[in-house]
C-alpha positions in Angstrom: 3.6 26.2 -8.8 7.1 26.9 -10.1 8.2 27.1 -6.4 6.7 23.7 -5.7 8.4 22.3 -8.8 11.8 23.5 -7.7 11.3 22.0 -4.2 10.3 18.6 -5.7 13.3 18.7 -8.0 15.6 19.4 -5.1 14.2 16.4 -3.2 14.5 14.2 -6.3 18.1 15.3 -6.7 18.9 14.4 -3.1 17.3 11.0 -3.5 19.4 10.3 -6.6 22.5 11.4 -4.8 21.7 9.1 -1.8 20.9 6.2 -4.1 24.3 6.7 -5.8 26.1 6.6 -2.5 24.3 3.5 -1.4 25.2 1.8 -4.7 28.8 2.8 -4.4 28.9 1.5 -0.8 27.4 -1.9 -1.9 29.9 -2.1 -4.8 32.8 -1.5 -2.4 31.5 -4.1 0.0 31.0 -6.6 -2.8 34.5 -5.9 -4.0 36.0 -6.3 -0.5 34.1 -9.6 0.0 35.3 -10.9 -3.4 38.9 -10.1 -2.5 38.4 -11.8 0.9 36.9 -14.9 -0.5 39.7 -15.0 -3.2 42.2 -14.8 -0.4 40.4 -17.5 1.7 40.4 -19.9 -1.2 44.1 -19.4 -1.5 44.6 -20.2 2.2 46.2 -23.7 2.5 44.5 -26.4 4.5 47.0 -26.0 7.4 45.9 -22.4 7.5 42.3 -23.4 8.0 43.4 -25.7 10.7 45.1 -22.8 12.5 42.0 -20.7 12.2 39.9 -23.4 13.6 42.3 -24.0 16.5 42.4 -20.3 17.4 38.7 -20.0 17.2 38.3 -23.2 19.3 40.5 -21.8 22.0 38.6 -18.5 22.0 35.3 -20.3 22.3 36.7 -22.5 25.1 37.7 -19.4 27.1 34.3 -17.9 26.5 32.6 -21.1 27.7 34.7 -21.0 30.9 33.7 -17.4 31.6 30.1 -18.4 31.2 30.5 -21.5 33.4 29.2 -23.7 30.6 29.0 -27.5 31.1 29.5 -27.0 34.8 27.9 -30.4 35.6 30.4 -32.2 33.4 33.3 -30.1 34.9 32.2 -31.1 38.4 32.3 -34.8 37.4 35.7 -34.5 35.7 37.0 -32.6 38.7 35.8 -35.2 41.1 37.0 -38.1 39.0 40.5 -36.9 38.5 40.9 -35.6 42.1 39.4 -38.7 43.7 41.5 -41.0 41.6 44.6 -39.2 42.6 43.7 -39.3 46.3 42.9 -43.0 46.2 46.5 -43.7 45.0 47.7 -42.0 48.2 45.3 -43.7 50.5 41.6 -43.5 51.5 40.1 -40.1 51.7 38.3 -39.4 54.9 37.1 -36.6 57.2 40.0 -35.7 59.5 38.8 -32.7 61.6 35.2 -31.9 60.9 31.9 -33.1 62.4 28.6 -31.9 60.9 25.6 -31.4 63.1 22.3 -31.1 61.1 19.0 -29.6 62.0 16.8 -32.1 60.1 13.1 -32.6 59.5 12.4 -34.0 62.9 14.2 -31.1 64.6 12.8 -28.3 62.4 9.2 -29.3 61.6 8.4 -31.5 64.7 10.8 -30.1 67.3 11.4 -26.9 69.1 12.3 -25.0 66.0 8.6 -25.0 65.0 9.4 -24.4 61.3 10.5 -20.9 61.9 12.6 -19.1 59.3 15.1 -17.6 60.0 15.9 -20.4 62.4 14.7 -20.1 66.0 17.7 -18.7 67.9 16.6 -19.9 71.3 16.6 -23.5 70.1 20.0 -22.8 68.4 21.3 -21.4 71.7 20.3 -24.7 73.5 22.2 -26.7 70.8 25.3 -24.6 71.1 25.3 -24.9 74.9 25.0 -28.7 74.6 27.8 -28.9 72.0 30.0 -26.9 74.3 29.8 -29.7 76.8 31.5 -32.1 74.4 34.6 -29.9 74.2 35.1 -29.2 70.4 37.8 -26.7 69.5 35.6 -24.8 67.1 31.8 -24.4 66.7 30.6 -22.7 63.5 27.0 -21.8 62.6 26.0 -21.9 58.9 22.7 -20.1 59.0 21.3 -17.0 57.3 20.9 -14.6 60.2 20.5 -11.3 58.2 18.2 -8.6 59.6 14.8 -7.9 58.0 16.1 -4.5 56.8 19.7 -4.6 55.4 20.7 -1.1 56.6 20.0 -2.0 60.2 17.0 0.3 60.7 15.2 -2.9 61.9 17.7 -5.3 63.3 15.2 -7.8 64.7 11.4 -7.9 65.2 10.4 -6.9 68.7 8.8 -10.3 69.6 12.2 -12.0 68.9 14.5 -9.6 70.7 14.5 -11.7 73.9 15.6 -14.8 71.9 18.4 -12.8 70.2 19.6 -11.6 73.6 19.6 -15.2 75.0 21.4 -16.4 71.8 24.1 -13.7 72.2 24.6 -14.5 75.9 25.3 -18.1 75.1 27.7 -17.2 72.3 29.5 -14.9 74.7 29.8 -17.6 77.3 30.8 -20.4 75.0 33.3 -18.2 73.1 35.2 -17.7 76.4 36.2 -21.4 76.3 36.4 -22.2 72.6 36.2 -20.5 69.2 32.8 -19.7 67.8 32.3 -18.7 64.2 29.1 -16.8 63.2 27.9 -16.0 59.6 28.3 -12.4 58.5 26.0 -10.9 55.8 27.8 -9.0 53.0 26.5 -7.6 49.7 28.2 -6.6 46.5 27.1 -3.3 44.9 30.3 -2.2 43.0 32.2 -3.1 46.2 31.6 -5.4 49.2 29.8 -4.0 52.2 28.6 -5.5 55.5 24.9 -5.6 56.1 22.9 -5.9 59.3 22.5 -9.2 61.1 20.1 -10.1 63.8 22.8 -10.3 66.4 24.1 -6.8 65.8 24.3 -4.6 68.9 24.7 -7.6 71.2 27.7 -8.5 73.3 29.1 -11.7 71.5 32.3 -12.0 73.5 35.2 -13.2 71.3 33.1 -14.7 68.5 34.6 -14.5 65.0 32.9 -14.0 61.7 33.0 -15.2 58.1 30.8 -14.5 55.1 28.7 -17.3 53.7 28.0 -15.9 50.2 29.0 -18.7 47.7 30.6 -18.3 44.3 29.0 -19.7 41.2 31.6 -22.5 40.7 31.7 -24.7 43.8 35.1 -26.1 42.9 36.5 -22.8 44.0 37.3 -22.2 47.7 35.9 -18.8 48.8 38.6 -16.5 49.9 38.7 -13.3 51.9 37.3 -10.2 50.2 38.1 -6.5 50.6 35.3 -4.4 52.0 34.4 -0.9 50.9 36.2 0.6 54.0 39.4 -1.1 53.1 39.3 -3.9 55.7 39.0 -7.6 54.8 36.7 -10.3 55.9 37.3 -14.0 55.8 35.0 -16.4 54.1 33.2 -18.8 56.4 35.5 -21.7 55.8 38.6 -19.4 56.2 37.3 -18.1 59.5 36.9 -21.8 60.7 40.4 -22.7 59.5 41.9 -19.6 61.1 40.3 -20.5 64.4 41.5 -24.1 64.2 45.0 -23.8 62.8 46.8 -21.4 65.1 50.0 -21.6 63.0 48.3 -19.8 60.1 50.1 -22.0 57.6 46.9 -23.5 56.2 45.7 -20.0 55.0 48.7 -19.2 52.9 46.8 -20.2 49.8 44.9 -16.9 50.0 47.1 -14.3 48.3 44.5 -11.6 48.7 44.8 -10.7 45.0 41.5 -12.1 43.6 43.3 -15.2 42.3 41.4 -18.5 42.3 42.1 -21.6 44.4 40.4 -24.9 43.7 39.6 -27.6 46.3 40.9 -31.1 46.1 38.6 -34.2 46.0 35.3 -33.7 47.6 34.0 -36.0 50.4 30.5 -37.2 49.7 27.8 -36.3 52.3 27.8 -39.7 53.9 31.6 -39.7 54.3 31.4 -37.0 57.0 30.9 -37.7 60.7 27.5 -36.3 61.2 24.7 -36.1 63.9 21.3 -34.6 64.1 20.5 -31.9 66.6 18.2 -34.3 68.3 21.0 -36.8 68.8 23.2 -34.1 70.3 20.5 -32.7 72.7 19.0 -36.1 73.8 21.6 -38.8 73.2 21.4 -42.3 74.6 24.3 -43.5 76.6 26.1 -45.0 73.6 25.7 -41.9 71.5 26.8 -39.7 74.4 30.0 -41.6 74.8 30.5 -41.5 71.0 30.0 -37.7 70.9 32.5 -37.2 73.8 35.1 -39.1 71.7 34.2 -37.7 68.2 33.8 -34.0 69.0 36.7 -33.6 71.4 39.1 -31.0 69.9 37.3 -31.1 66.5 35.5 -28.6 64.3 31.7 -28.8 64.6 29.8 -27.1 61.8 26.0 -26.7 62.5 23.8 -26.4 59.5 20.3 -27.0 58.1 19.1 -30.1 56.2 15.3 -29.9 56.7 12.9 -30.2 53.8 12.0 -26.8 52.3 8.2 -27.0 52.0 7.1 -29.2 54.9 8.0 -32.4 56.7 9.6 -34.6 54.0 8.2 -32.3 51.3 10.5 -30.5 48.8 14.3 -30.6 48.5 16.4 -29.9 51.5 17.1 -26.3 52.5 20.1 -24.7 50.8 20.8 -27.8 48.7 23.4 -27.3 45.9 24.7 -29.2 42.9 28.3 -29.9 43.8 31.2 -32.0 42.5 30.1 -34.7 45.0 26.4 -34.5 44.0 23.5 -32.7 45.6 24.1 -31.8 49.2 23.3 -28.9 51.6 25.8 -26.0 51.6 27.0 -26.9 55.1 28.8 -29.9 53.5 30.5 -27.5 51.0 31.9 -25.5 53.8 33.0 -28.7 55.5 34.8 -29.9 52.3 36.6 -26.6 51.9 37.8 -26.7 55.5 39.1 -30.2 55.0 40.8 -29.3 51.7 42.6 -26.3 53.2 43.6 -28.1 56.4 44.9 -31.1 54.5 46.5 -28.9 51.9 44.5 -30.4 49.1 44.3 -27.2 47.1 45.5 -26.2 43.6 45.9 -23.0 41.6 44.8 -22.7 38.0 47.3 -23.7 35.3 48.6 -20.6 33.4 47.0 -20.0 30.0 50.5 -19.7 28.7 50.9 -23.4 29.5 47.4 -24.6 28.5 47.2 -22.8 25.2 50.4 -24.3 23.6 49.2 -27.8 24.6 45.8 -27.1 22.9 47.6 -25.8 19.7 49.9 -28.8 19.5 47.1 -31.3 19.9 45.0 -29.4 17.4 47.6 -29.7 14.7 48.3 -33.3 15.6 44.6 -34.0 15.2 44.6 -32.2 11.8 47.6 -34.4 10.7 45.9 -37.6 11.9 42.6 -36.9 10.2 44.0 -35.7 7.0 46.2 -38.7 6.6 45.1 -41.9 4.9 44.9 -44.4 7.8 42.5 -47.0 9.1 39.5 -45.9 11.1 40.6 -47.6 14.3 43.8 -45.5 14.5 41.7 -42.4 14.3 39.4 -43.7 17.0 42.4 -44.4 19.1 43.5 -40.8 18.6 40.1 -39.6 19.8 40.3 -41.7 23.0 43.9 -40.7 23.4 43.0 -37.0 23.4 40.6 -37.4 26.3 43.0 -39.5 28.3 45.8 -37.0 27.6 43.9 -34.1 29.1 42.8 -36.1 32.1 46.4 -37.1 32.7 47.4 -33.5 32.5 44.7 -32.6 35.0 45.9 -35.4 37.3 49.6 -34.6 37.2 48.9 -30.9 37.5 46.9 -31.3 40.7 48.9 -34.1 42.4 52.4 -33.2 41.5 52.5 -29.5 40.7 49.7 -28.2 42.9 48.0 -26.7 39.9 44.4 -27.1 38.8 43.7 -27.9 35.1 40.1 -28.2 33.8 40.1 -31.0 31.2 36.6 -30.6 29.9 37.0 -27.6 27.6 40.2 -28.6 25.8 38.8 -32.2 25.5 35.6 -30.9 23.8 37.6 -28.5 21.6 40.2 -31.1 20.6 37.5 -33.7 19.8 35.5 -31.1 18.0 38.5 -30.3 15.8 39.1 -34.0 15.2 35.5 -34.6 14.2 35.5 -31.5 11.9 38.6 -32.7 10.1 37.1 -36.2 9.6 33.9 -34.6 8.2 36.0 -32.4 5.9 37.8 -35.5 4.7 34.4 -37.3 4.0 33.2 -34.2 2.1 36.5 -34.1 0.1 36.1 -37.8 -0.8 32.5 -37.3 -1.7 33.4 -34.5 -4.1 36.1 -36.6 -5.7 33.6 -39.4 -6.2 31.0 -37.1 -7.8 33.7 -35.7 -10.1 34.7 -39.2 -11.1 31.1 -40.1 -11.8 30.7 -37.1 -14.0 33.9 -37.9 -15.9 32.8 -41.5 -16.4 29.4 -40.2 -17.8 31.2 -37.8 -20.1 33.4 -40.6 -21.4 30.4 -42.8 -22.1 28.6 -40.0 -24.0 31.8 -39.4 -26.1 32.1 -43.2 -26.8 28.3 -43.4 -27.8 28.7 -40.4 -30.0 31.7 -41.9 -31.7 29.9 -45.2 -32.3 
């Protein structure tokens, strides 16, 4: 028994010691918080404004990293870029013609709803396009093998189709440039994966990867592969094949820096034909194709309904700055932007941040001053216009891209916060005045 008592006493002593340490820790935390709150109460109002501005800039950069409000960013991008281009003349498709495999071709025609797309039918289309003498033919289709490591390049029943497809590519590429999609994958570094045409003689065909970034305002650029070589993006491979001078590709510095496209053409603004129109044209369409495709870039892509004939959204359809459209139109837009030099690099944070700080303090001054409500409303409108003007001037005159959404939201948020703080301050003064009035009444009643 005495032994058990000594053990229990030791446990009790350790418990008391631990409780004392916890109480000491809580006391230190409470003291630190008291000092902190005392300091914060001593911070002048302009100090709070500075804290809010810094916090707002931090949150804004975080939102950009997370691609927040991307739909609004797309609309702001398209509005500012389109407005600037309108001042310089109508925006139109200069060099690119899009040929689409639509519902009639895919579900009712020779493609027979096969996925991946039937290469024999695709070969027939390429052979026909060749007769119209375009400078470049590019195919925007996912042609990856069933097994990425190439242990199964193609299913045996489709090997004959793949051979016929490769023979057509070899033949056509001897007369004009043909761009094929290349499958790549990122697993710590970029690596090539097997495609269904691997092992075939493709002549002088060229390749570009078709993986898209999350933000479609950005033009895909070349990436370094694990073996140290580089591969062009699909749109870069097209531009490289079309622009023999190489000047149009100087925007790619090969340093992971971003490049933004200019205003986007809407889907209906592109010259486009269905595969059926190309393969079986009437005399009028035939003459038109001879004229429109001569010396141009032809990008072939899919636009059939995903589930069945006229059921479901179109294959590979994306939300873009120009609304919903199949990815083939994104590639066409990037090609046009690069060839027409409608590209811009991001504005340096060292330029953007001082502007945000200046407008933040200006907003603090406006909303803490006694002035009429319409002047404050004018400030709010002015903030939005200011950022959009900055975006426009940056893109059109400096070749720099500035995203107006985040600073506009932050600036307006700061302005609204300051106005609410002023309302709260006025409400507190009103309540204090009421209490003082009631005290005076009580004193007067007591004296009476």
